[in-house]
C-alpha positions as a printed NumPy array, in Angstrom:
array([[  81.702,  -11.662, -156.907],
       [  83.567,  -14.857, -156.045],
       [  83.663,  -17.733, -158.37 ],
       [  82.524,  -21.22 , -157.425],
       [  86.258,  -22.397, -157.494],
       [  87.284,  -19.413, -155.094],
       [  84.442,  -20.38 , -152.702],
       [  85.142,  -24.102, -152.709],
       [  88.891,  -23.224, -152.115],
       [  88.227,  -21.067, -149.273],
       [  85.827,  -23.847, -147.81 ],
       [  88.764,  -26.338, -148.34 ],
       [  91.114,  -24.196, -146.432],
       [  88.724,  -24.296, -143.357],
       [  88.308,  -28.052, -143.443],
       [  91.183,  -28.96 , -140.951],
       [  90.   ,  -26.417, -138.565],
       [  86.342,  -27.629, -138.812],
       [  87.471,  -31.146, -138.068],
       [  89.404,  -30.197, -135.077],
       [  86.517,  -28.197, -133.833],
       [  83.851,  -30.693, -134.536],
       [  85.92 ,  -33.476, -132.462],
       [  86.325,  -31.214, -129.555],
       [  82.556,  -30.691, -129.605],
       [  81.858,  -34.299, -130.117],
       [  83.767,  -35.149, -127.023],
       [  81.39 ,  -33.129, -124.76 ],
       [  77.782,  -33.773, -125.802],
       [  75.294,  -32.169, -123.46 ],
       [  71.529,  -31.96 , -122.807],
       [  69.461,  -29.235, -124.006],
       [  69.603,  -25.954, -122.061],
       [  72.549,  -27.522, -120.047],
       [  75.318,  -27.172, -122.705],
       [  77.64 ,  -25.186, -120.529],
       [  80.858,  -26.571, -121.852],
       [  79.742,  -26.371, -125.419],
       [  78.85 ,  -22.883, -125.027],
       [  82.246,  -22.065, -123.669],
       [  83.941,  -23.973, -126.431],
       [  81.893,  -22.003, -129.067],
       [  82.853,  -18.826, -127.292],
       [  86.428,  -19.708, -127.227],
       [  86.412,  -20.489, -130.963],
       [  84.714,  -17.067, -131.709],
       [  87.319,  -15.364, -129.785],
       [  90.012,  -17.168, -131.63 ],
       [  88.405,  -16.04 , -134.874],
       [  88.157,  -12.497, -133.615],
       [  84.494,  -12.143, -133.578],
       [  82.413,  -10.546, -130.759],
       [  79.394,  -12.379, -129.613],
       [  76.463,  -12.401, -127.5  ],
       [  75.602,  -15.006, -124.829],
       [  72.267,  -14.138, -123.317],
       [  70.68 ,  -16.048, -120.381],
       [  68.387,  -18.004, -122.874],
       [  71.342,  -20.14 , -123.671],
       [  71.846,  -19.338, -127.258],
       [  75.099,  -17.586, -128.9  ],
       [  75.135,  -14.961, -131.598],
       [  77.845,  -13.414, -133.625],
       [  77.77 ,  -10.805, -136.443],
       [  80.323,  -10.624, -139.202],
       [  79.923,   -7.294, -141.128],
       [  80.53 ,   -7.041, -144.806],
       [  82.514,   -4.338, -146.384],
       [  79.969,   -3.591, -149.37 ],
       [  76.305,   -2.846, -149.4  ],
       [  74.292,   -5.945, -149.647],
       [  71.701,   -8.261, -147.983],
       [  71.991,   -9.445, -144.352],
       [  71.974,  -13.35 , -144.153],
       [  71.404,  -15.343, -140.992],
       [  72.765,  -18.78 , -140.645],
       [  71.641,  -21.114, -137.824],
       [  73.369,  -24.192, -136.29 ],
       [  72.115,  -26.303, -133.331],
       [  74.515,  -27.58 , -130.736],
       [  72.683,  -29.834, -128.175],
       [  73.21 ,  -33.628, -128.027],
       [  71.04 ,  -36.768, -127.295],
       [  70.652,  -39.134, -124.422],
       [  72.355,  -42.035, -126.103],
       [  75.446,  -44.105, -125.099],
       [  78.247,  -43.843, -127.535],
       [  79.88 ,  -47.339, -128.311],
       [  83.611,  -47.532, -127.37 ],
       [  86.155,  -47.191, -130.256],
       [  85.771,  -43.519, -131.337],
       [  89.093,  -41.741, -130.754],
       [  87.273,  -38.637, -130.037],
       [  84.364,  -40.287, -128.264],
       [  82.129,  -38.744, -125.797],
       [  83.409,  -38.133, -122.231],
       [  79.955,  -37.632, -120.851],
       [  78.399,  -41.128, -120.116],
       [  74.862,  -41.417, -121.415],
       [  75.028,  -38.647, -124.135],
       [  76.138,  -38.51 , -127.687],
       [  76.251,  -36.295, -130.727],
       [  74.246,  -38.759, -132.704],
       [  72.354,  -36.195, -134.999],
       [  75.254,  -34.225, -136.23 ],
       [  74.789,  -31.001, -134.21 ],
       [  78.775,  -30.914, -133.721],
       [  79.091,  -31.004, -137.21 ],
       [  76.562,  -28.119, -137.891],
       [  78.251,  -25.926, -135.237],
       [  81.789,  -26.562, -136.584],
       [  80.475,  -25.737, -140.017],
       [  78.981,  -22.262, -138.836],
       [  82.075,  -21.46 , -136.842],
       [  84.126,  -22.175, -139.859],
       [  82.029,  -20.095, -141.851],
       [  82.478,  -17.146, -139.563],
       [  86.306,  -17.673, -139.769],
       [  86.07 ,  -17.806, -143.545],
       [  84.126,  -14.664, -143.675],
       [  86.103,  -12.884, -141.321],
       [  89.158,  -13.55 , -143.459],
       [  87.738,  -13.148, -146.915],
       [  90.32 ,  -11.484, -149.062],
       [  87.89 ,   -9.176, -150.695],
       [  85.319,   -9.02 , -148.06 ],
       [  81.53 ,   -9.681, -148.913],
       [  78.389,   -7.675, -149.323],
       [  75.992,   -7.164, -146.421],
       [  76.507,   -9.079, -143.412],
       [  76.145,  -12.456, -141.658],
       [  74.56 ,  -13.259, -138.308],
       [  75.821,  -16.488, -136.928],
       [  73.063,  -18.024, -134.764],
       [  73.877,  -21.088, -132.44 ],
       [  70.813,  -22.664, -131.1  ],
       [  70.575,  -24.819, -127.87 ],
       [  67.857,  -27.481, -127.198],
       [  66.66 ,  -28.331, -130.542],
       [  66.105,  -31.763, -129.681],
       [  64.009,  -31.103, -126.55 ],
       [  62.097,  -27.857, -125.808],
       [  63.465,  -26.079, -128.887],
       [  65.655,  -23.098, -128.614],
       [  64.595,  -21.53 , -131.958],
       [  61.285,  -20.111, -130.795],
       [  62.646,  -17.881, -127.922],
       [  65.613,  -17.022, -130.165],
       [  63.308,  -15.741, -132.885],
       [  61.019,  -14.004, -130.301],
       [  64.001,  -12.213, -128.746],
       [  64.153,   -9.696, -131.654],
       [  67.879,  -10.456, -132.821],
       [  66.942,  -10.978, -136.461],
       [  65.102,   -7.533, -136.479],
       [  68.12 ,   -5.953, -134.619],
       [  70.496,   -6.85 , -137.459],
       [  67.849,   -6.332, -140.311],
       [  68.016,   -9.998, -141.443],
       [  66.995,  -10.156, -145.078],
       [  67.169,  -14.114, -145.418],
       [  67.905,  -17.203, -143.286],
       [  69.444,  -20.411, -143.901],
       [  70.202,  -23.643, -142.056],
       [  71.47 ,  -27.041, -142.725],
       [  71.328,  -30.493, -141.461],
       [  73.745,  -33.43 , -142.313],
       [  71.888,  -36.445, -143.867],
       [  73.327,  -40.018, -143.864],
       [  70.8  ,  -41.26 , -146.528],
       [  72.77 ,  -38.954, -148.838],
       [  76.298,  -39.235, -149.971],
       [  78.79 ,  -36.478, -149.096],
       [  78.74 ,  -33.946, -151.956],
       [  74.967,  -33.934, -152.493],
       [  72.557,  -31.269, -151.319],
       [  68.946,  -31.808, -150.958],
       [  65.986,  -29.329, -150.227],
       [  62.524,  -28.842, -151.508],
       [  60.104,  -25.745, -151.932],
       [  57.421,  -25.204, -149.359],
       [  57.09 ,  -27.917, -146.779],
       [  60.154,  -29.837, -145.934],
       [  59.241,  -30.983, -142.373],
       [  55.989,  -31.645, -140.759],
       [  54.665,  -29.905, -137.847],
       [  54.472,  -31.714, -134.54 ],
       [  51.831,  -32.065, -131.702],
       [  51.755,  -33.977, -128.575],
       [  48.578,  -36.077, -127.616],
       [  47.664,  -36.562, -124.09 ],
       [  44.434,  -38.705, -123.26 ],
       [  43.14 ,  -39.946, -119.937],
       [  40.259,  -42.458, -119.918],
       [  38.258,  -42.476, -116.863],
       [  35.97 ,  -45.527, -116.044],
       [  34.566,  -47.05 , -112.765],
       [  36.557,  -49.47 , -110.692],
       [  34.933,  -52.84 , -109.556],
       [  35.933,  -56.478, -108.827],
       [  37.254,  -58.287, -111.759],
       [  34.582,  -61.095, -111.143],
       [  31.697,  -58.627, -111.368],
       [  32.449,  -56.486, -114.332],
       [  28.887,  -55.415, -114.657],
       [  29.523,  -53.245, -111.625],
       [  32.247,  -51.106, -113.257],
       [  33.066,  -49.374, -116.37 ],
       [  36.313,  -50.808, -117.786],
       [  38.728,  -47.966, -118.944],
       [  41.15 ,  -50.569, -120.419],
       [  38.369,  -51.887, -122.917],
       [  37.36 ,  -48.249, -123.733],
       [  41.064,  -47.16 , -124.203],
       [  41.692,  -50.313, -126.356],
       [  38.655,  -49.427, -128.673],
       [  40.019,  -45.833, -128.777],
       [  43.447,  -46.796, -129.909],
       [  41.831,  -48.81 , -132.903],
       [  39.553,  -45.902, -133.715],
       [  42.267,  -43.364, -133.665],
       [  44.36 ,  -45.568, -136.102],
       [  41.593,  -44.925, -138.801],
       [  41.902,  -41.21 , -138.873],
       [  45.032,  -41.308, -141.082],
       [  43.727,  -44.217, -143.163],
       [  40.135,  -43.02 , -143.648],
       [  40.179,  -39.393, -143.192],
       [  43.376,  -38.338, -144.903],
       [  43.88 ,  -38.26 , -148.609],
       [  46.639,  -40.749, -149.864],
       [  48.222,  -37.576, -151.441],
       [  48.423,  -35.793, -148.083],
       [  50.905,  -36.445, -145.186],
       [  49.953,  -37.138, -141.664],
       [  51.028,  -39.543, -139.094],
       [  49.296,  -40.251, -135.61 ],
       [  51.173,  -42.657, -133.211],
       [  50.09 ,  -43.615, -129.707],
       [  53.349,  -44.295, -128.113],
       [  52.429,  -44.854, -124.374],
       [  49.459,  -46.486, -122.638],
       [  49.426,  -47.017, -118.895],
       [  46.596,  -48.452, -116.679],
       [  45.596,  -50.992, -114.293],
       [  46.491,  -52.051, -110.711],
       [  45.793,  -55.813, -110.389],
       [  44.719,  -58.62 , -112.555],
       [  41.403,  -58.882, -110.709],
       [  40.187,  -55.309, -110.753],
       [  38.228,  -53.593, -113.438],
       [  40.497,  -50.552, -114.31 ],
       [  39.201,  -47.082, -113.656],
       [  41.946,  -45.035, -115.331],
       [  44.117,  -45.271, -118.261],
       [  46.685,  -42.765, -119.682],
       [  48.038,  -42.533, -123.088],
       [  50.246,  -40.141, -125.022],
       [  51.107,  -39.999, -128.687],
       [  52.458,  -37.644, -131.399],
       [  50.817,  -35.997, -134.297],
       [  52.638,  -35.105, -137.542],
       [  50.99 ,  -33.202, -140.237],
       [  52.572,  -31.379, -143.325],
       [  49.747,  -28.712, -143.864],
       [  48.175,  -26.305, -141.494],
       [  44.525,  -27.096, -142.726],
       [  45.277,  -30.898, -142.387],
       [  46.657,  -30.084, -138.869],
       [  43.422,  -28.555, -137.85 ],
       [  41.224,  -31.185, -139.241],
       [  43.142,  -33.832, -137.461],
       [  43.092,  -32.239, -134.171],
       [  39.358,  -31.831, -134.536],
       [  38.984,  -35.518, -135.415],
       [  41.152,  -36.84 , -132.553],
       [  38.925,  -34.761, -130.26 ],
       [  35.643,  -36.012, -131.679],
       [  36.688,  -39.585, -131.751],
       [  37.74 ,  -39.471, -128.017],
       [  34.474,  -38.082, -127.15 ],
       [  32.555,  -40.447, -129.106],
       [  34.32 ,  -43.439, -128.123],
       [  33.97 ,  -42.391, -124.343],
       [  30.193,  -42.177, -124.662],
       [  29.98 ,  -45.403, -126.425],
       [  31.741,  -47.251, -123.77 ],
       [  30.206,  -45.332, -120.738],
       [  33.548,  -43.703, -119.834],
       [  34.646,  -40.164, -119.655],
       [  37.738,  -39.225, -121.928],
       [  39.832,  -36.152, -121.47 ],
       [  42.009,  -35.364, -124.519],
       [  44.433,  -32.645, -125.199],
       [  46.453,  -31.841, -128.262],
       [  49.364,  -29.668, -127.421],
       [  51.006,  -27.805, -130.556],
       [  54.832,  -28.405, -130.833],
       [  57.03 ,  -27.438, -133.69 ],
       [  55.353,  -25.714, -136.639],
       [  55.741,  -27.233, -139.993],
       [  59.106,  -26.191, -141.691],
       [  57.997,  -24.322, -144.863],
       [  60.641,  -23.154, -147.002],
       [  60.393,  -19.994, -149.07 ],
       [  60.2  ,  -21.371, -152.839],
       [  62.519,  -18.685, -154.257],
       [  65.135,  -19.512, -151.549],
       [  64.861,  -23.192, -151.75 ],
       [  65.438,  -22.676, -155.594],
       [  68.328,  -20.515, -154.547],
       [  69.804,  -23.425, -152.487],
       [  69.568,  -25.721, -155.271],
       [  70.963,  -23.361, -157.89 ],
       [  73.989,  -22.643, -155.553],
       [  74.537,  -26.355, -155.042],
       [  74.41 ,  -26.93 , -158.917],
       [  77.083,  -24.234, -159.535],
       [  79.208,  -25.543, -156.757],
       [  78.868,  -29.381, -157.264],
       [  77.139,  -30.124, -160.372],
       [  73.353,  -30.547, -161.2  ],
       [  73.586,  -34.343, -160.452],
       [  74.317,  -33.415, -156.701],
       [  71.349,  -30.768, -156.315],
       [  68.555,  -32.857, -155.138],
       [  64.781,  -31.915, -154.785],
       [  63.318,  -34.116, -151.944],
       [  60.155,  -35.867, -153.196],
       [  57.978,  -35.513, -150.089],
       [  58.101,  -33.785, -146.624],
       [  59.761,  -35.411, -143.789],
       [  57.63 ,  -36.351, -140.772],
       [  60.57 ,  -35.456, -138.557],
       [  60.528,  -32.289, -136.559],
       [  62.811,  -29.322, -137.056],
       [  62.325,  -25.969, -135.322],
       [  64.102,  -23.945, -137.87 ],
       [  60.474,  -22.983, -138.883],
       [  60.408,  -20.381, -136.154],
       [  63.209,  -18.393, -138.022],
       [  61.386,  -18.575, -141.145],
       [  58.461,  -16.732, -139.338],
       [  60.678,  -13.629, -139.26 ],
       [  62.562,  -13.837, -142.58 ],
       [  62.273,  -15.649, -145.839],
       [  64.693,  -18.39 , -146.403],
       [  65.333,  -22.24 , -146.582],
       [  66.591,  -25.353, -144.694],
       [  68.528,  -27.925, -146.652],
       [  70.223,  -31.281, -146.211],
       [  73.87 ,  -32.107, -146.942],
       [  74.98 ,  -35.716, -147.433],
       [  77.232,  -37.316, -144.927],
       [  77.64 ,  -40.992, -146.134],
       [  80.864,  -41.895, -147.986],
       [  79.418,  -43.421, -150.965],
       [  76.209,  -45.217, -152.304],
       [  77.728,  -48.662, -151.194],
       [  78.327,  -47.417, -147.611],
       [  75.248,  -45.566, -146.566],
       [  75.653,  -44.731, -142.897],
       [  73.389,  -45.48 , -139.79 ],
       [  70.443,  -43.159, -139.512],
       [  70.234,  -40.045, -137.206],
       [  69.607,  -40.668, -133.65 ],
       [  71.371,  -44.055, -133.807],
       [  74.251,  -44.842, -131.605],
       [  76.018,  -46.005, -134.756],
       [  75.747,  -42.651, -136.388],
       [  79.21 ,  -41.894, -137.79 ],
       [  79.131,  -39.275, -140.418],
       [  81.707,  -38.663, -143.234],
       [  83.443,  -35.401, -142.134],
       [  83.959,  -34.36 , -145.72 ],
       [  80.422,  -33.261, -145.45 ],
       [  81.552,  -30.284, -143.664],
       [  83.567,  -28.792, -146.346],
       [  80.308,  -29.028, -148.485],
       [  78.306,  -27.157, -145.793],
       [  80.907,  -24.574, -145.391],
       [  80.925,  -23.84 , -149.211],
       [  77.178,  -23.797, -149.339],
       [  76.775,  -21.501, -146.505],
       [  79.651,  -19.234, -147.825],
       [  78.017,  -19.009, -151.18 ],
       [  74.537,  -18.186, -149.907],
       [  76.019,  -15.404, -147.775],
       [  78.578,  -13.938, -150.229],
       [  76.515,  -13.877, -153.301],
       [  73.578,  -11.391, -154.034]])
């Protein structure tokens, strides 16, 4: 078995190649399921490494690296789509696609995974089992993980465990963070239509005002978390859009609203969905309106397998010291579709710090000012290599 120093040295040897690959990816950010140049670049790099790969019509890419000894089959995932954000001028390897930017680190995730493939394919003593490299499209939009997982590719290779990482600017390069059980909340989209009766604004008694009803509904919905959820549980309900009305002197007959529901627990999710629908129905009756409401399920909660979360933390301790292996205190309310891979194999998702030091914490994810420290990639490569190459 490779020592921690050997693994870190192998990762160090991949760093320059990883930086060059990341910067090439950063120049060509693309929308989910339209990542044509990105896929071509990934395929080019896999050919350069000497790995065969699959590029099905679903938009993802997979490559398998066989080991030379009996052992577990490990799958590692990286996402590669970008965000509709305009990158500021000044970056020497900035986006050449106006209006799009790698502002969430997916270029780094992909460069790390490609570098892992390169490391494994050239490992001097080989490694046990095998590794399935999974490159996912459209994580930021429709989510490529669900169709990927449903395609049966993990079963095809007999995957025993699955891991993934995300760079994290609130952490310093060198730090690794995860937690057992729920790491990211599940997400749902909320769609509400309030239907009233139109009338002249001077004669409100002849109509049923959908705007007044909708206003009361927004206020009522805001109490669901504060008065239906324990302070020890995690839930967020946000109404993000509201549209209605045609003129200042017309009683509005239709208002449409959309929102998002985030819950970290399936039981709480079901309770919140029920209370949203009940609140909509009751408010509509109270104001003489008809309310149509739908809660459409999105990404499932990301629930790490406890033993694999512990394995990630133990690996981080061995590689970088116990002070750099962090347990996240509470789940994030942000979405992450890695959960679908965990439906097919046990495993864990973890965060790798990408700010230079405690005095220079970088801009958050999804910001046009996001500028990660590329040293995070060396940490990511070492972590993934150790998770694959060790029993």
